[in-house]
C-alpha positions in Angstrom: 144.2 67.2 85.7 140.6 68.0 84.8 139.7 71.6 84.6 137.3 73.0 87.3 133.7 72.8 85.9 132.0 76.1 85.2 128.7 77.2 86.7 126.6 79.1 84.3 123.4 79.9 86.2 121.9 82.3 83.7 118.6 83.5 85.2 118.4 80.5 87.5 119.0 82.5 90.7 116.6 85.2 89.7 113.9 82.5 89.2 114.1 81.4 92.9 111.3 83.2 94.9 113.6 83.8 97.9 117.0 85.4 98.5 119.7 83.0 97.2 123.5 82.9 96.7 125.7 80.5 94.8 129.0 79.4 96.4 132.0 77.6 94.9 133.9 74.7 96.4 135.7 77.0 98.8 132.3 78.5 99.9 133.2 81.8 98.3 130.4 83.8 96.6 129.9 83.4 92.8 126.6 85.2 92.5 123.7 86.5 94.7 120.3 87.2 93.3 118.4 90.5 93.6 116.5 89.4 96.7 119.7 88.5 98.5 121.2 91.9 97.5 118.2 93.5 99.2 118.5 91.5 102.4 122.2 91.7 102.9 122.6 95.2 101.5 125.5 94.4 99.1 125.7 94.1 95.3 127.0 91.0 93.6 130.0 92.8 92.3 130.9 93.8 95.9 130.8 90.3 97.3 132.1 88.0 94.5 135.0 85.9 95.8 134.2 86.7 99.5 133.5 83.8 101.9 129.7 83.3 102.1 129.7 83.3 105.9 131.1 86.9 106.0 128.2 88.2 103.9 125.4 86.1 105.2 126.3 86.5 108.9 123.8 84.4 110.9 123.4 82.7 114.3 122.5 79.4 112.6 125.6 77.6 113.7 127.7 78.3 110.6 130.8 79.8 112.4 133.9 79.0 110.4 131.8 77.6 107.6 130.9 74.5 109.6 127.4 74.2 108.1 128.7 74.7 104.6 131.4 72.1 105.1 128.9 69.6 106.6 126.5 70.0 103.6 129.2 69.8 101.0 130.9 66.7 102.5 127.7 64.8 103.2 125.7 65.9 100.2 122.6 66.3 102.4 120.5 69.5 102.4 120.2 71.2 105.8 117.6 73.8 106.8 117.8 75.9 110.0 116.1 79.0 111.5 117.9 82.1 112.8 118.7 85.7 112.2 120.8 87.3 109.5 122.7 90.5 110.2 122.7 92.8 107.1 125.2 95.6 106.2 123.1 98.1 108.2 123.4 95.8 111.3 119.7 95.0 111.3 118.7 91.5 112.3 116.3 89.8 110.0 114.6 86.5 111.0 115.3 83.9 108.3 114.9 80.3 107.3 118.4 79.2 106.1 118.7 76.3 103.6 121.9 74.9 102.2 122.2 72.3 99.5 124.8 70.9 97.2 125.1 71.9 93.5 126.4 69.2 91.1 127.8 69.4 87.6 126.6 67.4 84.5 128.8 64.5 85.7 127.2 64.6 89.2 130.3 65.9 90.8 129.9 68.4 93.7 130.9 71.8 92.4 129.4 74.3 94.9 126.6 75.2 97.3 123.2 76.8 96.8 122.1 78.8 99.9 118.4 79.9 100.1 117.6 82.6 102.6 113.8 82.9 103.3 112.7 86.1 105.0 110.2 85.1 107.7 110.0 88.5 109.4 106.4 89.1 108.1 105.3 85.8 109.7 106.9 86.6 113.0 105.4 90.1 112.9 102.0 88.7 112.4 102.4 86.4 115.4 103.6 89.4 117.5 100.6 91.5 116.5 98.0 88.8 117.1 97.8 87.8 113.4 97.5 91.2 111.9 96.2 90.2 108.4 97.4 93.1 106.3 100.6 94.1 108.0 102.9 92.1 105.7 103.5 94.4 102.7 104.2 97.5 104.8 106.8 95.5 106.7 108.6 94.6 103.6 111.6 96.9 103.1 115.3 96.6 103.3 116.3 100.1 102.1 117.9 102.4 104.8 114.8 104.7 104.7 112.4 101.9 105.5 114.8 100.5 108.2 114.5 103.8 110.0 110.7 103.6 109.8 110.8 100.1 111.3 113.1 101.2 114.0 110.7 104.0 114.9 107.5 101.9 115.1 108.2 100.1 118.4 109.3 103.5 119.9 106.0 105.1 118.8 104.1 102.2 120.2 105.5 102.5 123.7 104.1 106.0 124.3 100.6 107.6 124.4 101.8 110.8 122.7 100.1 112.0 119.5 101.7 110.9 116.2 101.4 112.4 112.8 102.3 110.2 109.8 103.2 111.9 106.5 103.7 110.5 103.1 102.2 110.4 99.6 99.0 108.7 98.7 99.5 104.9 98.7 102.6 104.7 100.9 100.8 102.7 103.6 100.0 105.3 106.2 96.8 103.6 107.3 98.5 100.2 107.9 101.4 101.6 109.7 99.0 103.4 112.1 97.2 100.1 112.7 100.5 98.4 113.4 101.5 101.1 115.9 98.2 100.5 117.7 98.5 96.7 117.7 101.9 96.9 119.3 100.9 99.4 122.0 99.4 98.9 125.4 96.0 99.9 123.9 96.0 97.0 121.5 93.1 95.2 123.2 90.9 98.3 122.9 89.4 99.7 119.6 91.3 101.1 116.7 88.8 103.5 115.1 89.5 105.2 111.7 87.8 108.2 110.1 88.7 110.0 106.9 88.5 113.7 107.6 88.3 114.6 103.9 85.5 112.2 102.9 82.6 113.9 104.7 81.1 117.5 104.7 81.8 119.5 107.9 78.4 119.0 109.6 78.4 115.3 109.1 82.1 115.0 110.1 81.4 116.8 113.4 78.5 114.4 114.1 80.7 111.4 113.2 83.6 112.5 115.5 81.7 113.7 118.5 78.3 112.1 118.2 74.9 113.8 118.6 71.8 113.7 120.8 68.3 113.0 119.6 66.7 116.1 117.9 70.1 117.8 117.4 69.2 118.3 113.7 66.7 117.0 111.1 67.0 113.2 111.0 68.6 112.8 114.4 66.0 110.4 115.7 68.2 108.9 118.4 71.3 109.5 120.4 74.5 108.4 118.6 78.0 107.8 119.9 80.8 109.5 118.0 84.2 108.1 117.0 85.8 109.6 120.1 83.5 107.6 122.4 83.9 104.4 120.3 87.7 104.7 120.6 87.6 105.1 124.4 90.8 103.6 125.8 92.0 102.8 122.3 93.3 104.8 119.3 91.5 107.2 117.0 93.1 107.4 113.6 92.4 110.7 111.8 93.5 110.1 108.2 93.7 113.1 105.8 93.8 115.5 108.7 94.9 118.2 106.3 91.4 118.2 104.8 89.6 118.9 108.1 87.6 122.1 108.0 88.9 125.0 110.2 85.9 125.2 112.6 86.3 121.5 113.4 90.1 122.0 113.9 89.2 124.3 116.8 87.0 121.8 118.4 89.5 119.0 117.9 92.2 121.1 119.6 89.9 121.6 122.6 89.3 117.9 122.9 93.1 117.2 122.8 93.7 119.7 125.5 90.8 118.9 127.8 90.1 115.2 127.0 86.4 116.0 127.0 83.8 117.3 124.5 80.1 118.0 124.1 78.1 116.0 121.5 76.3 117.9 118.8 73.1 119.3 120.2 74.0 118.1 123.7 74.8 119.8 127.0 76.6 117.2 129.1 80.4 116.9 128.6 81.8 113.4 127.8 85.2 112.5 129.1 87.4 110.3 126.9 90.8 108.5 127.1 92.0 108.3 123.5 95.3 108.3 121.7 95.4 110.3 118.5 97.3 109.2 115.4 96.8 111.5 112.4 98.0 111.1 108.8 98.1 113.4 105.7 99.6 113.5 102.2 99.4 117.3 102.3 102.3 119.7 103.3 100.8 121.0 106.6 103.4 123.7 107.1 102.4 125.2 103.7 98.8 125.0 104.7 99.6 126.9 107.9 101.1 129.6 105.8 98.0 129.7 103.6 95.7 129.8 106.7 94.2 126.4 105.8 95.5 124.6 108.9 95.8 125.8 112.5 99.4 126.2 113.7 98.4 125.4 117.3 96.7 122.1 116.2 99.7 121.2 114.1 102.1 121.4 117.1 99.6 119.6 119.3 99.5 116.7 116.9 103.2 116.9 115.8 104.6 115.5 119.1 106.0 112.5 117.2 106.5 112.3 113.5 106.9 109.4 111.1 107.4 109.9 107.4 106.9 107.1 104.8 109.1 107.5 101.7 107.5 107.0 98.2 108.4 104.0 96.2 110.6 106.1 93.8 112.9 106.6 96.8 112.9 102.9 97.7 114.6 101.3 94.6 116.0 98.5 96.8 112.5 97.4 97.9 110.7 97.3 94.5 111.8 93.7 93.6 110.9 92.4 97.1 107.4 94.0 96.9 106.8 92.7 93.4 107.7 89.2 94.5 105.6 89.5 97.6 102.5 90.5 95.7 103.1 88.0 92.9 103.1 85.2 95.4 100.0 86.5 97.3 97.9 86.9 94.2 99.1 83.8 92.5 98.2 81.8 95.6 94.7 83.4 95.8 94.1 82.5 92.1 95.6 79.0 92.4 98.3 79.8 89.8 101.9 78.6 89.9 104.0 81.5 88.6 107.7 81.6 88.8 108.3 85.3 88.4 108.8 88.0 85.7 110.8 87.9 82.5 113.9 90.0 82.5 112.2 92.4 80.0 109.2 92.8 82.3 111.3 93.3 85.4 113.3 96.0 83.6 110.2 98.0 82.9 108.8 97.5 86.4 112.0 98.5 88.1 112.2 101.8 86.0 108.6 102.8 86.4 108.1 105.7 89.0 104.9 104.4 90.7 103.1 107.7 91.5 100.4 105.6 93.3 103.2 104.0 95.4 102.5 100.6 97.0 98.8 100.7 96.2 99.5 101.1 92.5 102.3 98.5 92.5 99.9 96.0 94.2 97.2 96.7 91.6 99.7 96.3 88.7 100.8 92.8 90.0 97.2 91.8 90.6 96.3 92.8 87.0 99.1 90.8 85.4 98.6 87.7 87.6 94.9 87.6 86.5 95.9 87.9 82.8 99.0 85.6 82.9 98.5 82.2 81.2 102.2 81.2 81.3 104.7 80.4 84.0 106.4 83.8 83.7 104.9 87.3 83.4 106.2 88.9 80.2 106.5 92.6 79.2 103.5 92.2 76.9 101.2 91.5 79.8 102.0 94.7 81.7 99.3 97.5 81.7 99.7 99.6 78.5 100.1 102.9 80.4 103.3 101.6 82.0 104.8 100.9 78.7 103.7 104.3 77.3 105.1 106.2 80.3 108.7 107.4 79.8 111.0 106.4 82.7 111.6 109.2 85.2 114.5 107.4 86.9 117.1 104.9 86.1 116.8 101.6 87.9 119.2 102.6 90.6 118.2 99.7 92.7 119.5 97.3 90.1 123.1 96.3 90.3 123.2 95.4 86.6 121.0 94.9 83.5 118.7 92.0 84.1 119.6 89.8 81.1 120.4 86.2 80.5 124.0 87.0 79.8 124.9 89.3 82.6 123.4 87.0 85.2 125.9 84.3 84.4 129.0 83.9 86.6 131.7 81.4 86.3 133.9 79.5 88.7 137.6 80.1 88.5 139.1 77.9 85.8 138.8 77.4 82.1 136.7 74.3 81.9 133.7 74.0 79.7 131.5 71.6 81.5 128.7 73.3 83.4 126.4 72.5 86.3 122.9 71.3 85.3 120.5 73.9 86.7 116.8 73.2 87.1 113.9 75.4 88.0 113.3 76.2 91.7 110.2 74.0 91.7 112.2 71.0 90.4 114.9 71.6 93.1 112.3 71.9 95.9 110.5 68.8 94.7 113.8 66.8 94.7 114.7 68.2 98.2 111.4 66.8 99.5 111.9 63.4 97.9 115.5 63.1 99.2 114.4 64.1 102.7 111.5 61.6 102.8 113.9 58.9 101.6 116.3 59.8 104.4 113.7 59.4 107.1 112.0 56.4 105.4 108.8 58.3 104.6 108.4 59.8 108.1 106.6 63.0 107.3 107.0 64.5 110.8 110.8 64.1 110.8 111.0 65.2 107.2 109.1 68.4 107.9 111.3 69.2 110.9 114.4 68.6 108.8 113.1 70.9 106.1 112.2 73.6 108.6 108.5 73.4 107.9 105.4 72.4 109.7 103.6 69.2 108.8 100.8 70.9 107.1 103.2 72.9 104.9 104.9 69.6 103.9 101.6 68.1 103.0 100.7 71.1 100.9 104.0 70.9 99.1 103.7 67.2 98.5 100.2 67.6 97.1 101.4 70.5 94.8 104.3 68.4 93.5 102.1 65.3 93.1 104.1 63.3 95.7 101.0 61.9 97.5 
């Protein structure tokens, strides 16, 4: 009897730009990559040997492993859409693709399951194509799941909201998402930075002024409150607002009316207020730098955005997201980071949070001349900064050796693994052959639109 062939994936799974898991002939898990760990909420060591269906619980028609069995027996790749239920019982919209893995003698020895998170795409449709919502909506850590659970609740009400969090955590974008999902979405979303202007100019910007109110006021001007009528006024860096203006703001919140600078007539407004700050407002109240009554007027609802250093589970997903975004913008085909580069990036503490992480990835994508981003391409200051945390989000050291997992048995023949691009190219070829070159049916089978198939075929020089 021939021994069962071994699968030695090395860094193969980590090279796939989506969540992925490798199953044996009994559809039990051999290995899941880092992105799959993030989506399902489990580590590889927790799920090895468990039936794949129990971990990747979906509504894609895979009850009792029917989908796995169909693919393994037929040898045909299948792609379907649905939802996956993670360990926190959160539903995540996914594109689910299952294909056969063969050994060096072309014998079927397992399955490769690709789970593509399409929640950002769905969220963009729901919000009318909100262009920049994607990266804030990336997050599988429990803290970010709580944020996502709160967003629809905050959008359903007109009560004031205050968003807290360090610089670069995405407060501005979350405020915009709340507005876009609210009943005020068809009206203006107006933003003003309370710390960027001197007191006199800030007052004029907020409340407007009449002609002749001060030197240079040559005409009447509407303020932000009027411009945001029926919509949302977003006051970012509210903690930097001068005390005299805090008094006037409190009056507007109470009375829903104000008098423009230099004017006499009151102006009524219907505006929802969302405020944000990176400052500890309660400490500012103690230091007489912020009014307590205004704090409680704004603090009807509260949303806190955690810093990146408290979101270890999300770093890999954010890195991959920005890598794909900037590589696409520059027309580069990059497959990811080397294990050494990823080790550094996972252990860095990101004091600038998402904004800094995004800038780092944009920097290395611009410099990269290879298929993978190496440690030597990272900004020097990252390499010089001592790590302030261990890579708690990593289940194991990211190395070639530790990413290898074997099937049960003592055989020495391994499966021939290719790069993800080679696998995807072959999937397209096989599907086109199956449908005799019919691109519409092939695209539907792959779970893509026709234009996406055309783009892929062009990229892989298949047309």
